[in-house]
C-alpha positions as CSV (number, residue, x, y, z in Angstrom):
1,M,23.8,18.2,-256.4
2,K,25.7,15.2,-257.7
3,Y,24.6,11.7,-256.9
4,I,27.0,8.5,-256.9
5,V,25.2,5.4,-255.8
6,V,27.5,2.6,-254.5
7,S,25.8,-0.9,-254.6
8,G,26.9,-4.3,-254.0
9,G,26.5,-7.9,-255.6
10,V,27.3,-11.4,-255.2
11,I,28.2,-11.0,-251.3
12,S,28.1,-8.8,-248.7
13,G,31.1,-7.4,-246.6
14,I,33.2,-6.7,-249.8
15,G,34.1,-3.0,-249.1
16,K,31.5,-0.9,-250.4
17,G,32.1,1.4,-247.4
18,V,35.6,1.9,-248.0
19,I,35.0,2.4,-251.5
20,A,32.4,4.7,-251.2
21,S,34.6,6.9,-249.0
22,S,37.7,6.6,-251.0
23,T,35.6,8.0,-253.9
24,G,34.3,10.8,-251.9
25,L,37.6,11.5,-250.9
26,L,39.3,11.6,-254.4
27,L,36.2,14.0,-255.2
28,K,37.6,16.5,-252.1
29,T,40.7,16.5,-253.6
30,L,39.3,18.2,-256.4
31,G,37.9,21.0,-254.3
32,L,34.1,19.8,-254.1
33,R,32.3,19.7,-250.8
34,V,31.1,15.7,-250.1
35,T,28.6,14.4,-247.9
36,S,27.4,10.6,-247.5
37,I,24.4,8.5,-246.7
38,K,24.2,4.8,-245.6
39,I,21.1,2.9,-246.7
40,D,20.4,-0.2,-244.4
41,P,17.6,-2.4,-245.3
42,Y,17.1,-4.0,-241.8
43,M,13.9,-3.1,-240.1
44,N,15.6,-1.6,-237.0
45,I,15.0,1.9,-236.4
46,D,19.1,2.3,-235.7
47,A,21.7,0.0,-234.9
48,G,21.7,1.2,-231.3
49,T,20.1,-2.3,-229.8
50,M,22.3,-4.6,-231.9
51,A,24.6,-6.5,-230.4
52,P,28.5,-5.8,-231.6
53,T,28.8,-9.6,-232.9
54,E,25.4,-9.2,-234.5
55,H,26.3,-6.2,-237.2
56,G,29.8,-5.1,-235.9
57,E,30.2,-1.9,-234.1
58,V,27.6,0.7,-233.2
59,F,28.8,4.0,-234.4
60,V,27.7,7.2,-232.4
61,L,27.6,10.5,-234.0
62,N,27.8,14.1,-232.6
63,D,23.7,14.2,-232.4
64,G,23.5,11.1,-230.5
65,G,22.6,9.0,-233.7
66,E,23.6,5.4,-233.2
67,V,24.4,4.5,-236.6
68,D,26.1,1.7,-238.9
69,L,29.6,1.6,-238.8
70,D,30.5,2.7,-242.4
71,L,29.3,6.5,-241.4
72,G,32.5,6.0,-239.1
73,N,34.4,5.4,-242.7
74,Y,32.7,8.4,-243.9
75,E,33.6,10.7,-241.1
76,R,37.2,9.5,-241.0
77,Y,37.7,9.8,-244.8
78,L,36.2,12.7,-245.6
79,D,36.6,14.6,-242.3
80,V,33.1,15.6,-242.0
81,T,30.5,15.2,-239.3
82,L,27.3,13.3,-240.1
83,S,24.1,13.5,-238.3
84,R,21.4,10.6,-237.4
85,D,19.7,11.1,-240.7
86,N,22.7,10.3,-242.7
87,N,21.6,6.8,-242.1
88,I,18.5,5.5,-243.5
89,T,16.8,2.2,-242.2
90,T,13.4,0.2,-243.5
91,G,12.3,1.2,-240.1
92,K,12.8,4.9,-240.2
93,I,11.4,5.0,-244.0
94,Y,8.3,2.7,-242.7
95,R,7.8,4.9,-239.4
96,E,7.9,8.1,-241.5
97,V,5.4,7.1,-243.9
98,I,2.9,5.2,-241.2
99,E,3.1,8.9,-239.1
100,K,2.2,10.7,-242.4
101,E,-0.7,8.2,-242.8
102,R,-2.0,8.5,-239.5
103,R,-1.9,12.1,-239.8
104,G,-4.0,12.1,-242.9
105,D,-1.3,13.5,-245.1
106,Y,-2.2,10.9,-247.8
107,L,-5.7,12.4,-248.1
108,G,-7.4,8.7,-247.9
109,K,-5.5,6.8,-250.4
110,T,-4.4,3.6,-249.9
111,V,-0.9,3.7,-249.0
112,Q,1.5,1.4,-251.2
113,I,5.3,0.7,-251.5
114,V,5.4,2.6,-255.0
115,P,4.7,5.6,-254.9
116,H,4.5,6.3,-251.3
117,L,7.3,4.5,-249.9
118,T,9.9,5.0,-252.6
119,N,9.0,8.6,-252.7
120,A,9.9,9.1,-249.0
121,I,13.1,7.5,-249.7
122,Q,13.9,9.7,-252.1
123,D,12.8,12.8,-250.6
124,W,14.7,11.6,-247.6
125,I,18.0,11.5,-249.5
126,Q,17.6,14.9,-251.1
127,R,16.8,16.5,-247.8
128,V,19.8,15.2,-246.1
129,A,22.4,15.4,-249.1
130,A,21.8,19.1,-248.7
131,Q,22.6,19.4,-245.2
132,P,26.2,21.2,-244.5
133,V,28.7,18.5,-242.7
134,D,31.7,21.1,-242.5
135,E,32.9,24.3,-240.6
136,S,31.7,26.1,-243.7
137,G,27.9,25.6,-243.1
138,E,27.4,25.6,-247.2
139,M,25.5,22.7,-249.2
140,P,27.6,20.0,-250.3
141,D,28.6,19.4,-254.1
142,V,28.5,15.8,-254.3
143,C,26.6,12.9,-252.2
144,I,27.9,9.7,-252.0
145,V,24.9,7.1,-251.4
146,E,25.7,3.4,-250.0
147,L,23.0,0.7,-250.6
148,G,23.8,-1.8,-247.8
149,G,23.3,-5.5,-248.1
150,T,23.4,-7.2,-251.8
151,V,21.4,-6.3,-254.8
152,G,18.4,-8.9,-255.0
153,D,18.0,-9.2,-251.4
154,I,14.3,-9.0,-250.5
155,E,14.7,-6.4,-248.2
156,S,16.3,-3.8,-250.6
157,A,14.3,-4.3,-253.1
158,P,12.3,-0.8,-252.2
159,F,15.5,1.2,-252.1
160,V,16.6,-0.3,-255.4
161,E,13.3,0.7,-257.1
162,A,13.6,4.1,-255.5
163,L,17.2,4.6,-256.9
164,R,15.8,3.7,-260.1
165,Q,13.5,6.3,-259.9
166,F,15.5,8.7,-258.4
167,Q,18.2,8.9,-261.2
168,F,15.3,10.4,-263.4
169,R,14.1,12.9,-260.7
170,V,17.7,14.4,-260.6
171,G,18.8,13.6,-264.2
172,Q,21.0,11.3,-265.7
173,E,23.9,14.1,-265.8
174,N,23.6,14.2,-261.8
175,F,23.4,10.5,-261.3
176,A,26.3,8.0,-261.4
177,L,26.6,4.2,-260.3
178,I,29.3,2.3,-258.9
179,H,28.7,-1.4,-258.5
180,V,31.2,-3.4,-256.4
181,S,31.4,-7.2,-257.1
182,L,33.4,-9.9,-256.2
183,V,35.7,-11.3,-258.4
184,P,36.7,-14.9,-256.8
185,L,40.4,-16.7,-257.4
186,I,39.8,-20.1,-257.8
187,G,42.8,-22.6,-258.6
188,G,44.7,-19.5,-259.8
189,E,41.9,-18.5,-262.1
190,Q,39.8,-15.0,-261.7
191,K,36.4,-16.0,-262.3
192,T,33.9,-13.4,-263.6
193,K,30.7,-15.2,-263.9
194,P,29.4,-14.1,-260.3
195,T,29.9,-10.4,-261.5
196,Q,28.3,-10.8,-264.7
197,A,25.3,-12.4,-263.1
198,A,25.0,-9.8,-260.4
199,I,25.1,-7.1,-263.4
200,R,22.6,-8.9,-265.2
201,D,20.3,-8.5,-262.0
202,L,21.0,-5.2,-261.5
203,R,20.1,-4.0,-265.0
204,G,16.7,-6.2,-265.1
205,L,15.9,-3.8,-262.0
206,G,16.6,-0.9,-264.1
207,L,19.9,0.4,-262.7
208,V,23.0,0.3,-265.1
209,P,26.5,0.7,-263.7
210,D,28.6,3.4,-264.7
211,M,31.5,1.7,-263.1
212,I,32.0,-1.9,-261.8
213,A,34.3,-1.9,-258.9
214,A,35.8,-5.6,-259.0
215,R,37.0,-6.9,-255.9
216,C,39.6,-9.8,-256.0
217,A,42.8,-10.8,-253.9
218,T,45.1,-10.1,-257.0
219,P,45.2,-7.6,-259.6
220,L,43.0,-8.2,-262.6
221,D,44.3,-9.4,-265.7
222,H,43.6,-7.2,-268.7
223,A,41.8,-10.3,-270.2
224,V,39.4,-10.2,-267.4
225,I,39.0,-6.6,-267.7
226,N,37.9,-6.9,-271.2
227,K,35.9,-10.0,-270.5
228,L,33.9,-7.9,-267.8
229,S,33.5,-4.7,-270.0
230,M,32.0,-7.1,-273.1
231,F,29.6,-9.2,-271.0
232,C,28.5,-6.1,-268.4
233,H,28.2,-3.7,-271.2
234,V,30.8,-1.2,-270.3
235,G,34.0,0.4,-271.7
236,P,37.3,-0.9,-270.1
237,N,38.0,2.2,-268.3
238,Q,35.0,1.6,-266.8
239,V,35.9,-1.6,-264.6
240,L,38.3,-0.8,-261.8
241,G,40.2,-3.7,-260.2
242,V,40.1,-3.2,-256.5
243,H,42.8,-6.0,-255.0
244,D,44.0,-6.6,-251.8
245,V,46.5,-3.6,-250.7
246,N,48.6,-3.2,-247.4
247,S,45.9,-0.6,-246.0
248,T,42.4,0.6,-246.7
249,Y,44.5,4.1,-246.9
250,H,45.9,2.8,-250.3
251,V,42.2,2.4,-252.0
252,P,42.0,6.1,-252.9
253,I,45.4,6.0,-254.7
254,L,44.5,2.6,-256.5
255,L,41.2,4.2,-257.6
256,E,42.5,7.3,-258.9
257,Q,45.6,5.4,-260.7
258,Q,42.8,3.7,-262.8
259,G,41.2,7.0,-263.7
260,M,38.0,7.2,-261.6
261,V,38.6,11.0,-261.1
262,K,38.8,11.9,-264.8
263,F,35.9,9.5,-265.5
264,F,33.3,11.2,-263.1
265,E,34.6,14.8,-264.3
266,R,33.3,13.7,-267.7
267,R,30.2,11.3,-266.3
268,L,29.0,14.2,-264.1
269,N,30.1,17.3,-266.0
270,L,32.0,18.6,-263.5
271,D,33.3,22.3,-264.6
272,L,36.1,22.4,-261.9
273,S,37.3,25.7,-263.6
274,R,34.1,27.6,-263.1
275,D,32.5,25.5,-260.2
276,I,35.3,25.7,-257.6
277,S,36.7,28.6,-255.8
278,P,40.8,28.9,-255.6
279,E,40.6,28.3,-251.8
280,M,38.6,25.2,-252.2
281,K,41.1,23.8,-255.0
282,E,43.9,24.4,-252.9
283,K,42.4,22.7,-249.9
284,G,41.6,20.0,-252.3
285,L,45.7,19.7,-253.5
286,Q,47.0,20.0,-249.8
287,L,44.5,17.1,-249.0
288,R,46.0,14.9,-252.0
289,R,49.5,15.8,-251.0
290,R,48.8,15.1,-247.2
291,W,46.9,11.5,-248.1
292,K,50.0,10.6,-250.5
293,E,52.4,11.5,-247.7
294,L,50.5,9.2,-245.5
295,T,50.1,6.4,-247.7
296,A,54.0,6.4,-248.5
297,A,55.2,7.0,-244.9
298,Q,53.1,3.7,-244.2
299,E,55.2,2.0,-247.0
300,R,58.3,3.0,-245.6
301,T,57.7,2.5,-241.7
302,V,59.7,-0.7,-240.3
303,E,59.6,-0.3,-236.8
304,Q,56.6,-1.6,-234.8
305,V,54.5,-1.2,-231.8
306,E,52.8,-4.0,-230.2
307,I,49.2,-3.3,-228.3
308,V,47.1,-5.7,-226.7
309,L,43.4,-5.2,-227.1
310,V,41.5,-7.0,-224.1
311,G,37.7,-7.0,-225.0
312,K,34.5,-8.9,-225.0
313,Y,33.6,-9.2,-228.7
314,T,36.9,-10.2,-230.3
315,S,35.1,-13.1,-232.2
316,L,34.1,-10.5,-234.7
317,Q,36.8,-7.9,-235.0
318,D,34.6,-5.4,-236.7
319,S,32.8,-4.9,-233.2
320,Y,36.0,-2.7,-232.7
321,M,36.3,-1.1,-235.9
322,S,37.1,2.5,-234.7
323,V,39.1,1.5,-232.1
324,V,41.5,-0.5,-234.7
325,K,41.2,2.5,-236.6
326,A,42.4,5.1,-234.1
327,L,45.3,2.8,-233.3
328,E,46.2,2.6,-236.8
329,H,46.1,6.4,-237.1
330,A,48.3,7.1,-233.7
331,S,51.0,4.2,-235.4
332,L,50.7,6.5,-238.5
333,R,51.6,9.4,-236.6
334,C,54.4,7.7,-234.6
335,H,56.0,6.2,-237.7
336,R,55.3,2.9,-236.3
337,K,53.7,-0.2,-237.7
338,L,50.6,-1.6,-235.4
339,M,51.0,-5.2,-234.3
340,L,47.8,-5.8,-232.7
341,K,47.0,-8.8,-230.6
342,W,43.5,-9.8,-229.7
343,V,42.9,-11.1,-226.4
344,E,39.4,-12.4,-225.4
345,S,38.9,-10.9,-221.7
346,S,37.3,-14.2,-220.4
347,D,40.4,-16.1,-221.3
348,L,42.7,-14.1,-218.8
349,E,40.2,-15.6,-216.0
350,P,41.1,-18.3,-213.8
351,L,37.9,-20.5,-214.9
352,A,39.7,-20.6,-218.6
353,E,42.9,-22.4,-217.2
354,T,40.6,-25.4,-216.7
355,E,38.1,-25.1,-219.4
356,R,40.1,-23.6,-222.4
357,P,44.0,-24.1,-220.8
358,V,45.2,-23.4,-224.7
359,E,43.4,-20.2,-225.0
360,Y,44.3,-19.3,-221.2
361,H,47.9,-19.6,-221.8
362,Q,48.1,-17.9,-225.2
363,A,46.2,-14.8,-223.6
364,W,48.4,-14.4,-220.8
365,Q,51.4,-14.7,-223.2
366,H,50.2,-11.8,-224.9
367,L,49.6,-9.7,-221.7
368,C,52.9,-10.3,-220.4
369,A,54.6,-9.1,-223.6
370,A,52.3,-6.3,-224.2
371,K,54.2,-2.6,-225.0
372,G,50.4,-1.1,-224.4
373,I,47.2,-2.5,-223.4
374,I,43.8,-1.1,-224.3
375,V,40.5,-2.4,-222.7
376,P,37.5,-0.9,-224.9
377,G,34.0,-0.5,-224.3
378,G,31.1,-3.3,-223.9
379,F,28.2,-4.5,-221.8
380,G,27.2,-7.1,-219.6
381,K,29.0,-9.2,-217.0
382,R,31.0,-11.8,-219.1
383,G,34.6,-11.3,-219.4
384,T,34.6,-8.3,-216.9
385,E,36.9,-9.8,-214.7
386,G,39.3,-10.6,-217.3
387,M,39.4,-6.8,-218.2
388,I,39.9,-5.8,-214.5
389,T,43.1,-8.0,-214.2
390,A,44.4,-6.5,-217.3
391,A,44.1,-3.1,-215.6
392,R,45.8,-4.5,-212.6
393,W,48.6,-5.9,-214.8
394,A,49.0,-2.4,-216.3
395,R,49.0,-0.6,-213.4
396,E,51.2,-2.6,-211.2
397,K,53.9,-3.4,-214.3
398,K,53.8,-0.2,-215.4
399,V,52.8,-0.7,-218.8
400,P,50.9,1.9,-220.8
401,F,47.1,1.5,-220.6
402,L,43.8,3.0,-222.1
403,G,40.4,2.3,-220.7
404,I,37.4,3.2,-222.8
405,C,33.9,3.3,-221.6
406,L,33.6,-0.1,-219.6
407,G,37.1,-0.2,-219.5
408,F,37.6,3.0,-217.7
409,Q,34.9,2.1,-215.0
410,L,36.8,-1.3,-214.6
411,A,40.0,0.0,-213.9
412,V,38.6,2.7,-211.2
413,V,36.9,-0.8,-210.0
414,E,40.5,-2.5,-209.8
415,F,42.2,0.3,-208.3
416,A,39.3,0.5,-205.5
417,R,39.4,-2.9,-204.6
418,H,43.5,-3.4,-204.5
419,V,44.8,-0.1,-203.6
420,C,41.6,1.5,-201.4
421,G,41.0,-1.8,-199.5
422,M,37.5,-1.6,-200.9
423,S,37.5,-5.7,-201.5
424,H,33.8,-5.5,-202.6
425,A,34.2,-2.5,-205.4
426,G,32.3,-3.4,-208.1
427,S,29.7,-2.2,-210.7
428,E,25.7,-2.1,-210.6
429,E,25.8,-3.2,-214.0
430,L,27.3,-6.4,-213.4
431,D,25.9,-6.8,-210.0
432,E,22.5,-5.0,-209.1
433,S,23.1,-6.1,-205.0
434,C,26.7,-4.8,-205.2
435,Q,28.1,-4.2,-201.6
436,D,30.2,-1.4,-202.5
437,P,29.1,0.5,-206.0
438,T,31.8,1.9,-207.5
439,V,29.7,2.4,-210.6
440,V,26.1,3.2,-210.4
441,Y,23.3,3.6,-213.1
442,M,22.8,7.1,-214.4
443,P,19.9,8.8,-212.5
444,E,18.3,10.0,-215.5
445,I,18.5,7.1,-217.8
446,S,15.5,5.1,-219.0
447,R,15.6,1.7,-217.2
448,T,12.5,0.4,-219.4
449,Q,13.6,1.6,-222.9
450,L,16.8,0.4,-224.7
451,G,16.8,2.1,-228.0
452,G,18.5,5.4,-227.9
453,T,17.9,6.2,-224.3
454,M,21.9,6.3,-223.1
455,R,24.0,9.1,-222.7
456,L,24.6,9.6,-226.1
457,G,26.2,12.1,-228.3
458,L,29.1,14.8,-228.0
459,R,29.6,16.1,-224.7
460,P,32.2,18.4,-223.2
461,T,34.8,17.3,-220.2
462,L,36.5,20.3,-218.3
463,F,40.1,19.5,-216.8
464,S,40.6,20.3,-213.6
465,D,42.9,23.4,-212.9
466,N,45.6,21.5,-211.0
467,S,45.9,18.9,-213.8
468,A,47.7,21.5,-216.2
469,S,51.2,21.0,-214.3
470,W,51.2,17.0,-214.7
471,S,48.5,15.4,-216.8
472,K,49.9,13.8,-220.0
473,I,46.3,13.6,-221.5
474,R,45.7,17.2,-221.0
475,R,49.0,17.9,-223.0
476,L,47.9,15.5,-225.8
477,Y,44.9,17.4,-226.0
478,G,47.0,20.7,-226.7
479,D,46.9,21.7,-223.1
480,A,43.1,22.5,-223.6
481,S,40.9,23.3,-220.6
482,T,37.7,22.0,-222.4
483,I,37.5,19.0,-224.8
484,W,34.6,17.4,-226.3
485,E,33.9,13.7,-227.3
486,R,31.2,11.5,-228.1
487,H,29.6,9.3,-225.5
488,R,27.7,6.2,-225.0
489,H,26.8,4.8,-221.6
490,R,24.5,4.1,-219.2
491,Y,26.4,3.5,-216.0
492,E,28.8,6.4,-214.1
493,I,31.3,6.3,-211.6
494,N,29.9,6.8,-208.2
495,P,30.5,10.3,-206.7
496,E,30.4,9.2,-203.6
497,K,33.4,7.1,-203.8
498,V,35.5,9.6,-205.9
499,K,37.3,11.6,-202.6
500,T,38.3,7.9,-201.0
501,I,39.8,6.9,-204.6
502,E,41.5,10.0,-205.0
503,S,43.0,10.4,-201.4
504,T,44.4,6.8,-201.8
505,K,47.9,6.5,-203.2
506,D,49.8,3.5,-204.6
507,K,53.4,3.4,-203.6
508,V,54.2,2.0,-207.4
509,S,51.4,3.9,-209.5
510,G,50.7,6.8,-207.5
511,S,46.9,8.4,-207.2
512,L,44.3,8.0,-209.4
513,Q,43.1,11.4,-210.5
514,F,39.9,12.2,-212.3
515,V,41.3,15.2,-214.0
516,G,38.4,15.7,-216.4
517,R,34.7,16.0,-215.2
518,N,31.4,17.1,-216.7
519,Q,30.7,21.0,-216.3
520,K,29.2,20.6,-212.9
521,G,32.2,18.5,-211.5
522,E,29.7,15.9,-210.6
523,R,30.7,13.4,-213.4
524,M,33.8,11.7,-213.4
525,Q,35.0,11.4,-217.4
526,V,38.9,11.2,-217.5
527,A,41.2,9.2,-214.9
528,E,44.7,9.5,-214.7
529,L,47.6,8.0,-212.8
530,S,50.0,10.2,-211.4
531,D,53.1,8.3,-211.3
532,H,52.6,5.9,-214.3
533,P,54.1,6.1,-217.8
534,F,50.8,6.3,-219.4
535,F,47.4,5.1,-217.5
536,V,44.3,6.8,-218.7
537,G,40.8,6.1,-218.5
538,M,38.0,7.8,-220.7
539,Q,34.4,7.8,-220.1
540,A,33.6,8.9,-223.4
541,H,34.5,7.2,-226.9
542,P,37.4,9.1,-228.5
543,E,38.1,6.7,-231.0
544,L,34.6,7.8,-232.8
545,A,36.3,11.2,-233.8
546,S,39.7,10.1,-235.0
547,R,40.9,10.8,-238.3
548,P,43.9,9.2,-240.1
549,L,45.6,13.0,-240.6
550,N,44.4,13.7,-236.9
551,P,44.8,11.1,-234.6
552,S,42.8,10.7,-231.5
553,P,44.9,11.9,-228.4
554,P,44.1,9.4,-225.8
555,F,44.9,6.8,-228.6
556,L,48.1,8.9,-229.6
557,G,49.4,8.7,-226.1
558,L,49.0,4.8,-225.7
559,V,50.9,4.2,-229.0
560,A,53.4,6.7,-228.4
561,A,54.2,5.7,-224.7
562,A,54.1,2.0,-226.0
563,A,56.7,3.1,-228.6
564,G,58.9,5.5,-226.3
565,V,58.0,8.3,-227.7
566,L,55.5,9.9,-225.8
567,D,57.2,13.3,-224.8
568,E,58.1,14.2,-228.6
569,Q,54.1,13.7,-229.5
570,M,53.2,15.5,-226.4
571,E,55.2,18.5,-227.4
572,L,54.2,18.2,-230.9
573,Q,50.6,18.5,-230.1
574,R,50.8,21.8,-228.8
575,T,50.6,22.9,-232.6
576,E,49.2,20.0,-234.0
577,Y,46.3,18.8,-232.3
578,K,43.0,20.2,-234.0
579,P,39.3,19.4,-232.8
580,P,37.6,17.5,-235.2
581,H,34.4,18.9,-234.6
582,P,32.6,21.8,-235.9
583,K,33.0,24.9,-233.6
584,S,29.2,25.2,-233.7
585,S,29.0,21.9,-232.1
586,M,31.2,22.9,-229.4
587,V,28.9,25.5,-227.3
588,L,28.8,25.1,-223.6
589,E,25.1,24.7,-222.7
590,S,22.8,23.9,-219.8
591,E,23.5,20.4,-218.5
592,E,22.3,17.0,-218.5
593,P,18.1,16.0,-219.3
594,Q,15.8,15.0,-216.9
595,A,14.9,11.7,-215.8
596,T,12.9,9.9,-218.3
597,D,11.6,7.2,-215.9
598,P,10.0,8.0,-212.3
């Protein structure tokens, strides 16, 4: 097993995740099997209880793990399926060590950061790195380990020390370090001092970088590369300039052009002729070809498609990272440049007209001009009336629409209010004393414990038999009768209201049919308007399984409808759609767990 650690210096948020993912992708083009681990130094057990505006999107895995959004980058770039154990947090490590101490595993010794905590970190990395992450079921060849935060942060210290020890545990020929640092551009001059200081701190902690990925707004000057080489004690070929590019999909190409692949072949003693089968080499070559075609096609694309995102957390756009990526993937398939407009849902509400008139009129201007509208997930009451307004506009004006999780629930509430005559229709999440609850609390979900207690992970959806003749979303899934997507929610459509909703028809948009349900047929998971260009709601989060070379079908439908090429894409999906999940994960079993609270 080869390990490549990616650390960061100077500031956080400079693209370690993209560089880690791009490195893994390049190694996959050689025919190697690659896995990834993200280390987050925060004390939380996982990201599940964090607000999106606090830490960005909470990414959900097949096993229900609520993890850092960088694991989404890994899955998208590497086309792998990770587990909750691929995200290490300080909280998880301390919990494991304390549980061992309580059991007496340390035989009465004083439990300390070194060696007990650092050993636990190293053991965790080795154990998880060996877990298969693709359909082959074979152990990966390379593990990319991203250390979150910035080297020098007090909370990162145990992990840095563990990695210092780890390089000797696995051997120098099996361990390499990429340090991502910022080269700021001040007055037109590229400044190297922050990177020099960061590397000096890193070396003082016992880690020597094999490669420096220097982030800068512009391509690095040769003089700057030579300066970093001299003062950071690396060769010029070990300094990679990572400047701003048109999209993150160009980063692997940029790294390859600067010799990253050749360097790691030598540094990690990779014998590609002996260790890799002809079949894997061919897969790697195909991946490289398709990725180059993807980026080249993006460069040539001229036509645009405008999508409006109506959400609650638009102040931090990382809150919708996977949604944006899924829209990008769909746009690439449709040969369009994505023009994404952000609308804070509360700005569409009447109160905003008097309190924030500029934002109110701008939000409505975006909505009225939209070629496609998406209302993603969220929690809580704030801004939900604005989301309902957006769903109504899309339904009545026949604008292509996609509602995800909360967006799906509120689209159903909107239909119930304005078509079915249920004027007091609402959600128990937004009003516990709602007179006409269209959305209700799921019976088996805990009302007292918030962390990890939602309906989480990969779940099946079965399409109704009568949907085969007309459903656009079913055709986008290649006419599959059963589909699999990841869920994260506590509330669901009230099954008692389904008959009334489905039997009521709007003269403009037709009837709202729940074309996809769970195995027992009791849970509404996909809804679609019968007489609309494209109006789909999904309880699941299909954005979490989208891939650049295999876009999510609901997002593809939205973008294709907005671009006027839906029929063409639905036909293509008959042969192009491939479920992104391993077959071993898509097995119908007994249904939902029992209630966790009385």
